[in-house]
All heavy atoms as TSV, in Angstrom:
chain	resi	resn	atom	element	x	y	z
A	1	MET	N	N	-20.991	-8.032	-8.686
A	1	MET	CA	C	-21.831	-8.297	-7.542
A	1	MET	C	C	-22.365	-9.727	-7.625
A	1	MET	O	O	-22.805	-10.172	-8.672
A	1	MET	CB	C	-22.970	-7.288	-7.525
A	1	MET	CG	C	-23.875	-7.410	-6.354
A	1	MET	SD	S	-24.965	-5.970	-6.371
A	1	MET	CE	C	-25.807	-6.251	-4.903
A	2	ALA	N	N	-22.319	-10.422	-6.516
A	2	ALA	CA	C	-22.774	-11.823	-6.478
A	2	ALA	C	C	-24.293	-11.885	-6.558
A	2	ALA	O	O	-24.999	-11.029	-6.025
A	2	ALA	CB	C	-22.297	-12.496	-5.210
A	3	ALA	N	N	-24.771	-12.896	-7.220
A	3	ALA	CA	C	-26.217	-13.108	-7.323
A	3	ALA	C	C	-26.778	-13.559	-5.977
A	3	ALA	O	O	-26.094	-14.214	-5.203
A	3	ALA	CB	C	-26.501	-14.162	-8.386
A	4	ASN	N	N	-28.004	-13.164	-5.713
A	4	ASN	CA	C	-28.667	-13.648	-4.496
A	4	ASN	C	C	-28.978	-15.118	-4.660
A	4	ASN	O	O	-29.526	-15.527	-5.683
A	4	ASN	CB	C	-29.966	-12.883	-4.243
A	4	ASN	CG	C	-29.714	-11.457	-3.822
A	4	ASN	OD1	O	-28.649	-11.157	-3.296
A	4	ASN	ND2	N	-30.674	-10.587	-4.049
A	5	THR	N	N	-28.621	-15.882	-3.680
A	5	THR	CA	C	-28.906	-17.312	-3.744
A	5	THR	C	C	-29.907	-17.677	-2.665
A	5	THR	O	O	-29.878	-17.140	-1.564
A	5	THR	CB	C	-27.630	-18.161	-3.564
A	5	THR	OG1	O	-27.055	-17.833	-2.312
A	5	THR	CG2	C	-26.635	-17.891	-4.678
A	6	THR	N	N	-30.776	-18.580	-2.999
A	6	THR	CA	C	-31.761	-19.071	-2.051
A	6	THR	C	C	-31.224	-20.353	-1.445
A	6	THR	O	O	-30.841	-21.264	-2.184
A	6	THR	CB	C	-33.103	-19.362	-2.758
A	6	THR	OG1	O	-33.531	-18.168	-3.401
A	6	THR	CG2	C	-34.147	-19.835	-1.773
A	7	PRO	N	N	-31.156	-20.430	-0.116
A	7	PRO	CA	C	-30.661	-21.665	0.490
A	7	PRO	C	C	-31.588	-22.834	0.161
A	7	PRO	O	O	-32.786	-22.636	-0.032
A	7	PRO	CB	C	-30.660	-21.375	1.986
A	7	PRO	CG	C	-31.374	-20.101	2.176
A	7	PRO	CD	C	-31.553	-19.444	0.849
A	8	PRO	N	N	-31.033	-24.024	0.089
A	8	PRO	CA	C	-31.869	-25.194	-0.204
A	8	PRO	C	C	-32.885	-25.412	0.918
A	8	PRO	O	O	-32.646	-25.056	2.072
A	8	PRO	CB	C	-30.871	-26.351	-0.265
A	8	PRO	CG	C	-29.670	-25.855	0.465
A	8	PRO	CD	C	-29.650	-24.373	0.336
A	9	ALA	N	N	-34.009	-25.970	0.548
A	9	ALA	CA	C	-35.053	-26.266	1.538
A	9	ALA	C	C	-34.586	-27.383	2.463
A	9	ALA	O	O	-33.910	-28.319	2.040
A	9	ALA	CB	C	-36.332	-26.667	0.837
A	10	GLU	N	N	-34.937	-27.250	3.719
A	10	GLU	CA	C	-34.623	-28.304	4.676
A	10	GLU	C	C	-35.796	-29.276	4.749
A	10	GLU	O	O	-36.932	-28.906	4.475
A	10	GLU	CB	C	-34.389	-27.708	6.059
A	10	GLU	CG	C	-33.122	-26.924	6.149
A	10	GLU	CD	C	-32.860	-26.404	7.555
A	10	GLU	OE1	O	-33.808	-26.020	8.248
A	10	GLU	OE2	O	-31.692	-26.386	7.928
A	11	PRO	N	N	-35.521	-30.508	5.146
A	11	PRO	CA	C	-36.611	-31.472	5.309
A	11	PRO	C	C	-37.626	-30.961	6.339
A	11	PRO	O	O	-37.265	-30.312	7.314
A	11	PRO	CB	C	-35.906	-32.722	5.835
A	11	PRO	CG	C	-34.484	-32.569	5.431
A	11	PRO	CD	C	-34.220	-31.094	5.440
A	12	GLN	N	N	-38.877	-31.228	6.101
A	12	GLN	CA	C	-39.924	-30.904	7.065
A	12	GLN	C	C	-39.956	-32.038	8.079
A	12	GLN	O	O	-40.739	-32.969	7.977
A	12	GLN	CB	C	-41.280	-30.755	6.346
A	12	GLN	CG	C	-41.303	-29.606	5.376
A	12	GLN	CD	C	-41.071	-28.272	6.074
A	12	GLN	OE1	O	-41.738	-27.950	7.048
A	12	GLN	NE2	N	-40.109	-27.505	5.589
A	13	ASP	N	N	-39.066	-31.944	9.042
A	13	ASP	CA	C	-38.819	-33.025	9.986
A	13	ASP	C	C	-38.588	-32.417	11.365
A	13	ASP	O	O	-37.968	-31.365	11.487
A	13	ASP	CB	C	-37.573	-33.792	9.519
A	13	ASP	CG	C	-37.346	-35.094	10.235
A	13	ASP	OD1	O	-38.297	-35.645	10.807
A	13	ASP	OD2	O	-36.192	-35.571	10.217
A	14	ASP	N	N	-39.077	-33.055	12.400
A	14	ASP	CA	C	-38.910	-32.575	13.763
A	14	ASP	C	C	-37.698	-33.247	14.404
A	14	ASP	O	O	-37.724	-34.457	14.652
A	14	ASP	CB	C	-40.165	-32.875	14.570
A	14	ASP	CG	C	-40.089	-32.389	16.002
A	14	ASP	OD1	O	-39.151	-31.629	16.335
A	14	ASP	OD2	O	-40.969	-32.766	16.791
A	15	PRO	N	N	-36.640	-32.486	14.693
A	15	PRO	CA	C	-35.448	-33.081	15.295
A	15	PRO	C	C	-35.727	-33.809	16.607
A	15	PRO	O	O	-35.036	-34.781	16.922
A	15	PRO	CB	C	-34.524	-31.881	15.515
A	15	PRO	CG	C	-34.925	-30.909	14.463
A	15	PRO	CD	C	-36.425	-31.071	14.362
A	16	ASP	N	N	-36.719	-33.368	17.365
A	16	ASP	CA	C	-37.028	-34.033	18.634
A	16	ASP	C	C	-37.426	-35.494	18.443
A	16	ASP	O	O	-37.303	-36.293	19.373
A	16	ASP	CB	C	-38.137	-33.299	19.376
A	16	ASP	CG	C	-37.681	-31.948	19.909
A	16	ASP	OD1	O	-36.454	-31.759	20.109
A	16	ASP	OD2	O	-38.544	-31.078	20.116
A	17	GLY	N	N	-37.856	-35.865	17.252
A	17	GLY	CA	C	-38.244	-37.241	16.970
A	17	GLY	C	C	-37.083	-38.219	16.968
A	17	GLY	O	O	-37.289	-39.434	16.978
A	18	TYR	N	N	-35.855	-37.716	16.963
A	18	TYR	CA	C	-34.677	-38.584	16.962
A	18	TYR	C	C	-34.190	-38.924	18.369
A	18	TYR	O	O	-33.419	-39.858	18.547
A	18	TYR	CB	C	-33.541	-37.926	16.170
A	18	TYR	CG	C	-33.872	-37.784	14.700
A	18	TYR	CD1	C	-34.490	-36.640	14.219
A	18	TYR	CD2	C	-33.598	-38.811	13.812
A	18	TYR	CE1	C	-34.820	-36.515	12.884
A	18	TYR	CE2	C	-33.922	-38.701	12.470
A	18	TYR	CZ	C	-34.540	-37.549	12.020
A	18	TYR	OH	O	-34.870	-37.438	10.698
A	19	VAL	N	N	-34.638	-38.152	19.346
A	19	VAL	CA	C	-34.203	-38.365	20.727
A	19	VAL	C	C	-34.676	-39.736	21.210
A	19	VAL	O	O	-35.836	-40.111	21.041
A	19	VAL	CB	C	-34.731	-37.247	21.650
A	19	VAL	CG1	C	-34.379	-37.541	23.105
A	19	VAL	CG2	C	-34.163	-35.901	21.223
A	20	GLY	N	N	-33.731	-40.495	21.767
A	20	GLY	CA	C	-34.021	-41.829	22.265
A	20	GLY	C	C	-33.675	-42.949	21.299
A	20	GLY	O	O	-33.573	-44.107	21.697
A	21	LEU	N	N	-33.484	-42.612	20.013
A	21	LEU	CA	C	-33.133	-43.621	19.030
A	21	LEU	C	C	-31.667	-44.017	19.144
A	21	LEU	O	O	-30.829	-43.225	19.581
A	21	LEU	CB	C	-33.390	-43.112	17.606
A	21	LEU	CG	C	-34.819	-42.775	17.223
A	21	LEU	CD1	C	-34.849	-42.230	15.791
A	21	LEU	CD2	C	-35.725	-43.993	17.350
A	22	GLU	N	N	-31.363	-45.222	18.719
A	22	GLU	CA	C	-29.979	-45.670	18.620
A	22	GLU	C	C	-29.306	-44.807	17.555
A	22	GLU	O	O	-29.918	-44.454	16.543
A	22	GLU	CB	C	-29.964	-47.163	18.249
A	22	GLU	CG	C	-28.590	-47.800	18.222
A	22	GLU	CD	C	-27.920	-47.658	16.878
A	22	GLU	OE1	O	-28.610	-47.739	15.854
A	22	GLU	OE2	O	-26.691	-47.455	16.864
A	23	ALA	N	N	-28.061	-44.417	17.773
A	23	ALA	CA	C	-27.373	-43.450	16.922
A	23	ALA	C	C	-27.348	-43.853	15.446
A	23	ALA	O	O	-27.658	-43.043	14.580
A	23	ALA	CB	C	-25.955	-43.215	17.427
A	24	GLY	N	N	-26.997	-45.078	15.143
A	24	GLY	CA	C	-26.943	-45.526	13.750
A	24	GLY	C	C	-28.302	-45.476	13.084
A	24	GLY	O	O	-28.426	-45.061	11.927
A	25	GLN	N	N	-29.305	-45.891	13.808
A	25	GLN	CA	C	-30.672	-45.859	13.280
A	25	GLN	C	C	-31.098	-44.414	13.005
A	25	GLN	O	O	-31.696	-44.112	11.978
A	25	GLN	CB	C	-31.633	-46.507	14.275
A	25	GLN	CG	C	-33.083	-46.439	13.859
A	25	GLN	CD	C	-34.034	-46.881	14.973
A	25	GLN	OE1	O	-33.645	-47.005	16.119
A	25	GLN	NE2	N	-35.280	-47.102	14.612
A	26	ALA	N	N	-30.783	-43.515	13.925
A	26	ALA	CA	C	-31.139	-42.106	13.766
A	26	ALA	C	C	-30.443	-41.504	12.544
A	26	ALA	O	O	-31.072	-40.769	11.770
A	26	ALA	CB	C	-30.773	-41.330	15.023
A	27	GLU	N	N	-29.182	-41.820	12.338
A	27	GLU	CA	C	-28.449	-41.299	11.187
A	27	GLU	C	C	-29.060	-41.803	9.877
A	27	GLU	O	O	-29.245	-41.020	8.944
A	27	GLU	CB	C	-26.978	-41.698	11.264
A	27	GLU	CG	C	-26.210	-40.956	12.333
A	27	GLU	CD	C	-24.749	-41.343	12.389
A	27	GLU	OE1	O	-24.172	-41.722	11.335
A	27	GLU	OE2	O	-24.159	-41.281	13.476
A	28	ARG	N	N	-29.358	-43.081	9.808
A	28	ARG	CA	C	-29.971	-43.638	8.589
A	28	ARG	C	C	-31.324	-42.985	8.315
A	28	ARG	O	O	-31.620	-42.594	7.182
A	28	ARG	CB	C	-30.128	-45.154	8.709
A	28	ARG	CG	C	-28.835	-45.922	8.527
A	28	ARG	CD	C	-29.058	-47.433	8.462
A	28	ARG	NE	N	-29.656	-47.959	9.683
A	28	ARG	CZ	C	-28.983	-48.272	10.791
A	28	ARG	NH1	N	-27.672	-48.084	10.827
A	28	ARG	NH2	N	-29.595	-48.761	11.851
A	29	LEU	N	N	-32.143	-42.872	9.336
A	29	LEU	CA	C	-33.466	-42.280	9.205
A	29	LEU	C	C	-33.366	-40.822	8.749
A	29	LEU	O	O	-34.113	-40.380	7.868
A	29	LEU	CB	C	-34.216	-42.379	10.537
A	29	LEU	CG	C	-35.651	-41.888	10.565
A	29	LEU	CD1	C	-36.512	-42.653	9.569
A	29	LEU	CD2	C	-36.224	-42.045	11.976
A	30	ALA	N	N	-32.436	-40.074	9.317
A	30	ALA	CA	C	-32.269	-38.671	8.938
A	30	ALA	C	C	-31.892	-38.536	7.465
A	30	ALA	O	O	-32.428	-37.679	6.755
A	30	ALA	CB	C	-31.209	-38.018	9.826
A	31	ARG	N	N	-31.005	-39.384	6.995
A	31	ARG	CA	C	-30.614	-39.325	5.577
A	31	ARG	C	C	-31.783	-39.722	4.677
A	31	ARG	O	O	-31.995	-39.115	3.634
A	31	ARG	CB	C	-29.402	-40.206	5.333
A	31	ARG	CG	C	-28.146	-39.587	5.898
A	31	ARG	CD	C	-26.872	-40.289	5.456
A	31	ARG	NE	N	-25.720	-39.569	5.945
A	31	ARG	CZ	C	-25.162	-39.760	7.138
A	31	ARG	NH1	N	-25.658	-40.669	7.956
A	31	ARG	NH2	N	-24.107	-39.055	7.507
A	32	GLU	N	N	-32.550	-40.717	5.088
A	32	GLU	CA	C	-33.738	-41.117	4.319
A	32	GLU	C	C	-34.743	-39.976	4.234
A	32	GLU	O	O	-35.452	-39.840	3.244
A	32	GLU	CB	C	-34.417	-42.335	4.958
A	32	GLU	CG	C	-33.670	-43.621	4.788
A	32	GLU	CD	C	-34.266	-44.757	5.594
A	32	GLU	OE1	O	-35.371	-44.601	6.166
A	32	GLU	OE2	O	-33.621	-45.830	5.657
A	33	ARG	N	N	-34.811	-39.170	5.262
A	33	ARG	CA	C	-35.764	-38.051	5.311
A	33	ARG	C	C	-35.240	-36.796	4.626
A	33	ARG	O	O	-35.907	-35.778	4.609
A	33	ARG	CB	C	-36.126	-37.749	6.756
A	33	ARG	CG	C	-36.958	-38.854	7.362
A	33	ARG	CD	C	-37.341	-38.533	8.776
A	33	ARG	NE	N	-38.230	-39.560	9.321
A	33	ARG	CZ	C	-38.603	-39.604	10.591
A	33	ARG	NH1	N	-38.178	-38.686	11.450
A	33	ARG	NH2	N	-39.405	-40.557	11.005
A	34	GLY	N	N	-34.027	-36.871	4.085
A	34	GLY	CA	C	-33.533	-35.783	3.256
A	34	GLY	C	C	-32.487	-34.864	3.842
A	34	GLY	O	O	-32.091	-33.882	3.205
A	35	TRP	N	N	-31.978	-35.159	5.035
A	35	TRP	CA	C	-30.906	-34.330	5.597
A	35	TRP	C	C	-29.642	-34.603	4.804
A	35	TRP	O	O	-29.237	-35.750	4.636
A	35	TRP	CB	C	-30.702	-34.643	7.076
A	35	TRP	CG	C	-31.867	-34.237	7.910
A	35	TRP	CD1	C	-32.859	-35.040	8.373
A	35	TRP	CD2	C	-32.189	-32.924	8.341
A	35	TRP	NE1	N	-33.780	-34.306	9.080
A	35	TRP	CE2	C	-33.391	-32.994	9.077
A	35	TRP	CE3	C	-31.592	-31.678	8.193
A	35	TRP	CZ2	C	-33.991	-31.873	9.653
A	35	TRP	CZ3	C	-32.186	-30.572	8.769
A	35	TRP	CH2	C	-33.367	-30.682	9.485
A	36	SER	N	N	-29.009	-33.539	4.300
A	36	SER	CA	C	-27.811	-33.728	3.480
A	36	SER	C	C	-26.580	-34.024	4.326
A	36	SER	O	O	-25.669	-34.723	3.886
A	36	SER	CB	C	-27.549	-32.495	2.614
A	36	SER	OG	O	-27.421	-31.334	3.411
A	37	THR	N	N	-26.550	-33.514	5.553
A	37	THR	CA	C	-25.440	-33.764	6.471
A	37	THR	C	C	-26.012	-34.147	7.825
A	37	THR	O	O	-26.904	-33.483	8.332
A	37	THR	CB	C	-24.555	-32.502	6.634
A	37	THR	OG1	O	-24.107	-32.078	5.355
A	37	THR	CG2	C	-23.373	-32.778	7.537
A	38	VAL	N	N	-25.489	-35.216	8.373
A	38	VAL	CA	C	-25.888	-35.657	9.714
A	38	VAL	C	C	-24.600	-35.850	10.497
A	38	VAL	O	O	-23.719	-36.580	10.063
A	38	VAL	CB	C	-26.678	-36.986	9.669
A	38	VAL	CG1	C	-27.083	-37.424	11.063
A	38	VAL	CG2	C	-27.893	-36.859	8.764
A	39	ARG	N	N	-24.500	-35.163	11.630
A	39	ARG	CA	C	-23.273	-35.355	12.414
A	39	ARG	C	C	-23.628	-35.739	13.839
A	39	ARG	O	O	-24.520	-35.179	14.460
A	39	ARG	CB	C	-22.355	-34.141	12.356
A	39	ARG	CG	C	-22.764	-32.932	13.092
A	39	ARG	CD	C	-21.695	-31.840	12.988
A	39	ARG	NE	N	-22.229	-30.602	13.531
A	39	ARG	CZ	C	-21.570	-29.495	13.646
A	39	ARG	NH1	N	-20.313	-29.429	13.231
A	39	ARG	NH2	N	-22.124	-28.421	14.150
A	40	SER	N	N	-22.902	-36.745	14.316
A	40	SER	CA	C	-23.061	-37.228	15.685
A	40	SER	C	C	-21.979	-36.591	16.547
A	40	SER	O	O	-20.807	-36.575	16.166
A	40	SER	CB	C	-22.920	-38.749	15.737
A	40	SER	OG	O	-23.993	-39.354	15.064
A	41	LEU	N	N	-22.399	-36.073	17.685
A	41	LEU	CA	C	-21.489	-35.366	18.576
A	41	LEU	C	C	-21.597	-35.925	19.980
A	41	LEU	O	O	-22.690	-36.272	20.436
A	41	LEU	CB	C	-21.862	-33.878	18.616
A	41	LEU	CG	C	-21.921	-33.168	17.269
A	41	LEU	CD1	C	-22.694	-31.871	17.388
A	41	LEU	CD2	C	-20.516	-32.926	16.763
A	42	ALA	N	N	-20.482	-35.989	20.661
A	42	ALA	CA	C	-20.485	-36.381	22.067
A	42	ALA	C	C	-21.015	-35.210	22.895
A	42	ALA	O	O	-20.888	-34.056	22.494
A	42	ALA	CB	C	-19.070	-36.737	22.513
A	43	PRO	N	N	-21.624	-35.487	24.042
A	43	PRO	CA	C	-22.102	-34.395	24.898
A	43	PRO	C	C	-20.961	-33.437	25.236
A	43	PRO	O	O	-19.841	-33.854	25.520
A	43	PRO	CB	C	-22.592	-35.109	26.158
A	43	PRO	CG	C	-22.939	-36.490	25.690
A	43	PRO	CD	C	-21.926	-36.803	24.619
A	44	GLY	N	N	-21.241	-32.152	25.141
A	44	GLY	CA	C	-20.247	-31.146	25.475
A	44	GLY	C	C	-19.250	-30.827	24.380
A	44	GLY	O	O	-18.352	-30.015	24.594
A	45	THR	N	N	-19.399	-31.453	23.212
A	45	THR	CA	C	-18.484	-31.170	22.111
A	45	THR	C	C	-18.598	-29.704	21.720
A	45	THR	O	O	-19.696	-29.172	21.593
A	45	THR	CB	C	-18.818	-32.054	20.884
A	45	THR	OG1	O	-18.660	-33.420	21.240
A	45	THR	CG2	C	-17.923	-31.729	19.700
A	46	ILE	N	N	-17.472	-29.067	21.529
A	46	ILE	CA	C	-17.461	-27.675	21.102
A	46	ILE	C	C	-17.717	-27.634	19.599
A	46	ILE	O	O	-17.032	-28.307	18.832
A	46	ILE	CB	C	-16.121	-27.006	21.451
A	46	ILE	CG1	C	-15.934	-26.987	22.968
A	46	ILE	CG2	C	-16.052	-25.603	20.862
A	46	ILE	CD1	C	-14.571	-26.538	23.419
A	47	VAL	N	N	-18.728	-26.865	19.204
A	47	VAL	CA	C	-19.071	-26.725	17.786
A	47	VAL	C	C	-19.131	-25.245	17.439
A	47	VAL	O	O	-19.381	-24.401	18.296
A	47	VAL	CB	C	-20.414	-27.413	17.445
A	47	VAL	CG1	C	-20.328	-28.911	17.641
A	47	VAL	CG2	C	-21.551	-26.843	18.256
A	48	THR	N	N	-18.902	-24.951	16.173
A	48	THR	CA	C	-19.003	-23.572	15.715
A	48	THR	C	C	-20.470	-23.167	15.651
A	48	THR	O	O	-21.354	-24.010	15.617
A	48	THR	CB	C	-18.357	-23.407	14.326
A	48	THR	OG1	O	-19.015	-24.283	13.416
A	48	THR	CG2	C	-16.874	-23.713	14.382
A	49	MET	N	N	-20.729	-21.879	15.617
A	49	MET	CA	C	-22.088	-21.367	15.672
A	49	MET	C	C	-22.715	-21.135	14.296
A	49	MET	O	O	-23.845	-20.701	14.210
A	49	MET	CB	C	-22.119	-20.065	16.476
A	49	MET	CG	C	-21.745	-20.241	17.939
A	49	MET	SD	S	-22.860	-21.330	18.835
A	49	MET	CE	C	-24.345	-20.354	18.783
A	50	GLU	N	N	-21.992	-21.389	13.211
A	50	GLU	CA	C	-22.584	-21.131	11.904
A	50	GLU	C	C	-23.726	-22.111	11.637
A	50	GLU	O	O	-23.687	-23.260	12.057
A	50	GLU	CB	C	-21.543	-21.170	10.776
A	50	GLU	CG	C	-21.298	-22.518	10.143
A	50	GLU	CD	C	-20.316	-23.402	10.891
A	50	GLU	OE1	O	-19.840	-23.041	11.977
A	50	GLU	OE2	O	-20.023	-24.489	10.386
A	51	TYR	N	N	-24.734	-21.613	10.953
A	51	TYR	CA	C	-25.903	-22.427	10.634
A	51	TYR	C	C	-25.724	-22.984	9.236
A	51	TYR	O	O	-25.446	-22.250	8.294
A	51	TYR	CB	C	-27.172	-21.568	10.681
A	51	TYR	CG	C	-28.429	-22.374	10.551
A	51	TYR	CD1	C	-29.065	-22.855	11.682
A	51	TYR	CD2	C	-28.972	-22.668	9.309
A	51	TYR	CE1	C	-30.222	-23.607	11.585
A	51	TYR	CE2	C	-30.127	-23.420	9.202
A	51	TYR	CZ	C	-30.745	-23.884	10.338
A	51	TYR	OH	O	-31.896	-24.642	10.229
A	52	ARG	N	N	-25.854	-24.284	9.102
A	52	ARG	CA	C	-25.746	-24.939	7.799
A	52	ARG	C	C	-27.103	-25.525	7.431
A	52	ARG	O	O	-27.623	-26.390	8.145
A	52	ARG	CB	C	-24.723	-26.075	7.832
A	52	ARG	CG	C	-23.325	-25.659	8.139
A	52	ARG	CD	C	-22.639	-25.210	6.868
A	52	ARG	NE	N	-21.321	-24.696	7.159
A	52	ARG	CZ	C	-20.216	-25.169	6.612
A	52	ARG	NH1	N	-20.267	-26.169	5.782
A	52	ARG	NH2	N	-19.073	-24.611	6.919
A	53	PHE	N	N	-27.674	-25.048	6.338
A	53	PHE	CA	C	-28.943	-25.596	5.871
A	53	PHE	C	C	-28.759	-27.065	5.527
A	53	PHE	O	O	-27.740	-27.456	4.964
A	53	PHE	CB	C	-29.442	-24.831	4.636
A	53	PHE	CG	C	-29.984	-23.478	4.977
A	53	PHE	CD1	C	-29.170	-22.364	4.938
A	53	PHE	CD2	C	-31.300	-23.332	5.366
A	53	PHE	CE1	C	-29.659	-21.116	5.268
A	53	PHE	CE2	C	-31.807	-22.082	5.703
A	53	PHE	CZ	C	-30.983	-20.980	5.657
A	54	GLY	N	N	-29.714	-27.870	5.893
A	54	GLY	CA	C	-29.671	-29.288	5.570
A	54	GLY	C	C	-28.863	-30.142	6.511
A	54	GLY	O	O	-28.696	-31.333	6.283
A	55	ARG	N	N	-28.339	-29.540	7.596
A	55	ARG	CA	C	-27.529	-30.318	8.535
A	55	ARG	C	C	-28.343	-30.613	9.791
A	55	ARG	O	O	-28.998	-29.749	10.349
A	55	ARG	CB	C	-26.252	-29.568	8.923
A	55	ARG	CG	C	-25.416	-30.344	9.947
A	55	ARG	CD	C	-24.047	-29.756	10.147
A	55	ARG	NE	N	-24.103	-28.446	10.750
A	55	ARG	CZ	C	-23.039	-27.644	10.864
A	55	ARG	NH1	N	-21.864	-28.035	10.393
A	55	ARG	NH2	N	-23.146	-26.465	11.416
A	56	LEU	N	N	-28.264	-31.855	10.242
A	56	LEU	CA	C	-28.889	-32.277	11.491
A	56	LEU	C	C	-27.786	-32.715	12.445
A	56	LEU	O	O	-26.933	-33.530	12.091
A	56	LEU	CB	C	-29.862	-33.437	11.258
A	56	LEU	CG	C	-30.643	-33.897	12.483
A	56	LEU	CD1	C	-31.598	-32.802	12.963
A	56	LEU	CD2	C	-31.414	-35.172	12.185
A	57	ASN	N	N	-27.793	-32.145	13.628
A	57	ASN	CA	C	-26.816	-32.485	14.663
A	57	ASN	C	C	-27.461	-33.436	15.658
A	57	ASN	O	O	-28.589	-33.184	16.107
A	57	ASN	CB	C	-26.385	-31.215	15.406
A	57	ASN	CG	C	-25.727	-30.231	14.485
A	57	ASN	OD1	O	-24.646	-30.456	13.984
A	57	ASN	ND2	N	-26.403	-29.125	14.233
A	58	LEU	N	N	-26.757	-34.485	15.992
A	58	LEU	CA	C	-27.242	-35.459	16.967
A	58	LEU	C	C	-26.242	-35.553	18.107
A	58	LEU	O	O	-25.078	-35.881	17.877
A	58	LEU	CB	C	-27.399	-36.837	16.323
A	58	LEU	CG	C	-28.283	-36.933	15.088
A	58	LEU	CD1	C	-28.195	-38.334	14.480
A	58	LEU	CD2	C	-29.725	-36.576	15.429
A	59	GLU	N	N	-26.681	-35.245	19.300
A	59	GLU	CA	C	-25.814	-35.448	20.470
A	59	GLU	C	C	-26.060	-36.875	20.951
A	59	GLU	O	O	-27.208	-37.257	21.192
A	59	GLU	CB	C	-26.163	-34.447	21.567
A	59	GLU	CG	C	-25.240	-34.551	22.758
A	59	GLU	CD	C	-25.525	-33.471	23.777
A	59	GLU	OE1	O	-25.003	-32.350	23.611
A	59	GLU	OE2	O	-26.281	-33.752	24.728
A	60	VAL	N	N	-24.991	-37.651	21.057
A	60	VAL	CA	C	-25.109	-39.079	21.354
A	60	VAL	C	C	-24.371	-39.414	22.645
A	60	VAL	O	O	-23.202	-39.069	22.813
A	60	VAL	CB	C	-24.541	-39.917	20.178
A	60	VAL	CG1	C	-24.596	-41.395	20.497
A	60	VAL	CG2	C	-25.289	-39.601	18.894
A	61	ARG	N	N	-25.068	-40.095	23.520
A	61	ARG	CA	C	-24.481	-40.576	24.776
A	61	ARG	C	C	-24.834	-42.061	24.907
A	61	ARG	O	O	-25.991	-42.433	24.769
A	61	ARG	CB	C	-25.027	-39.798	25.974
A	61	ARG	CG	C	-24.495	-40.348	27.308
A	61	ARG	CD	C	-24.961	-39.530	28.463
A	61	ARG	NE	N	-24.241	-38.239	28.368
A	61	ARG	CZ	C	-24.591	-37.157	29.013
A	61	ARG	NH1	N	-25.646	-37.154	29.791
A	61	ARG	NH2	N	-23.892	-36.049	28.889
A	62	ASP	N	N	-23.819	-42.887	25.147
A	62	ASP	CA	C	-24.012	-44.328	25.311
A	62	ASP	C	C	-24.786	-44.939	24.149
A	62	ASP	O	O	-25.635	-45.816	24.325
A	62	ASP	CB	C	-24.719	-44.634	26.637
A	62	ASP	CG	C	-23.913	-44.188	27.850
A	62	ASP	OD1	O	-22.665	-44.245	27.792
A	62	ASP	OD2	O	-24.532	-43.771	28.861
A	63	GLY	N	N	-24.510	-44.451	22.924
A	63	GLY	CA	C	-25.100	-45.028	21.721
A	63	GLY	C	C	-26.497	-44.563	21.393
A	63	GLY	O	O	-27.088	-45.015	20.416
A	64	ARG	N	N	-27.062	-43.655	22.190
A	64	ARG	CA	C	-28.433	-43.160	21.973
A	64	ARG	C	C	-28.421	-41.637	21.806
A	64	ARG	O	O	-27.644	-40.936	22.436
A	64	ARG	CB	C	-29.329	-43.512	23.153
A	64	ARG	CG	C	-29.502	-44.994	23.327
A	64	ARG	CD	C	-30.950	-45.369	23.150
A	64	ARG	NE	N	-31.056	-46.829	23.118
A	64	ARG	CZ	C	-31.686	-47.487	22.188
A	64	ARG	NH1	N	-32.270	-46.848	21.221
A	64	ARG	NH2	N	-31.750	-48.792	22.216
A	65	VAL	N	N	-29.328	-41.155	20.975
A	65	VAL	CA	C	-29.470	-39.721	20.753
A	65	VAL	C	C	-30.142	-39.105	21.983
A	65	VAL	O	O	-31.206	-39.544	22.399
A	65	VAL	CB	C	-30.299	-39.432	19.489
A	65	VAL	CG1	C	-30.505	-37.940	19.307
A	65	VAL	CG2	C	-29.639	-40.047	18.260
A	66	THR	N	N	-29.478	-38.098	22.560
A	66	THR	CA	C	-30.036	-37.415	23.723
A	66	THR	C	C	-30.543	-36.014	23.376
A	66	THR	O	O	-31.288	-35.422	24.147
A	66	THR	CB	C	-28.986	-37.294	24.858
A	66	THR	OG1	O	-27.832	-36.616	24.339
A	66	THR	CG2	C	-28.601	-38.673	25.383
A	67	ARG	N	N	-30.118	-35.505	22.206
A	67	ARG	CA	C	-30.537	-34.180	21.766
A	67	ARG	C	C	-30.332	-34.103	20.271
A	67	ARG	O	O	-29.381	-34.691	19.737
A	67	ARG	CB	C	-29.693	-33.126	22.470
A	67	ARG	CG	C	-29.984	-31.710	22.082
A	67	ARG	CD	C	-29.113	-30.743	22.915
A	67	ARG	NE	N	-29.238	-29.408	22.358
A	67	ARG	CZ	C	-28.218	-28.608	22.072
A	67	ARG	NH1	N	-26.986	-28.989	22.309
A	67	ARG	NH2	N	-28.418	-27.418	21.572
A	68	ALA	N	N	-31.207	-33.395	19.560
A	68	ALA	CA	C	-31.066	-33.208	18.113
A	68	ALA	C	C	-31.496	-31.797	17.756
A	68	ALA	O	O	-32.457	-31.282	18.316
A	68	ALA	CB	C	-31.890	-34.241	17.365
A	69	TRP	N	N	-30.744	-31.175	16.814
A	69	TRP	CA	C	-31.106	-29.823	16.382
A	69	TRP	C	C	-30.610	-29.577	14.973
A	69	TRP	O	O	-29.688	-30.211	14.492
A	69	TRP	CB	C	-30.573	-28.769	17.352
A	69	TRP	CG	C	-29.077	-28.612	17.391
A	69	TRP	CD1	C	-28.348	-27.659	16.747
A	69	TRP	CD2	C	-28.127	-29.415	18.104
A	69	TRP	NE1	N	-27.009	-27.827	17.022
A	69	TRP	CE2	C	-26.848	-28.892	17.859
A	69	TRP	CE3	C	-28.235	-30.532	18.945
A	69	TRP	CZ2	C	-25.692	-29.439	18.401
A	69	TRP	CZ3	C	-27.086	-31.080	19.477
A	69	TRP	CH2	C	-25.832	-30.528	19.212
A	70	LYS	N	N	-31.278	-28.643	14.300
A	70	LYS	CA	C	-30.927	-28.257	12.933
A	70	LYS	C	C	-29.701	-27.360	12.927
A	70	LYS	O	O	-29.450	-26.648	13.885
A	70	LYS	CB	C	-32.074	-27.478	12.294
A	70	LYS	CG	C	-33.336	-28.256	12.114
A	70	LYS	CD	C	-34.391	-27.353	11.514
A	70	LYS	CE	C	-35.706	-28.080	11.341
A	70	LYS	NZ	N	-36.708	-27.221	10.687
A	71	GLY	N	N	-29.006	-27.391	11.812
A	71	GLY	CA	C	-27.948	-26.420	11.579
A	71	GLY	C	C	-26.580	-26.905	11.734
A	71	GLY	O	O	-25.592	-26.312	11.642
């Protein structure tokens, strides 16, 4: 039987704070704040529904973050 594992803690960070930032700046800031994975996505990109601890998703349009969410 597999041992119970505790998922790693996520940064205490509000994803809404990235909206409006330039994409590169937002990615750097997210990594500085402890996000282990940061992915930039075009609007409407199809993504899987699995939740990944420590991942921040950034929807980017015209070089700016328009939406950000965990997982």
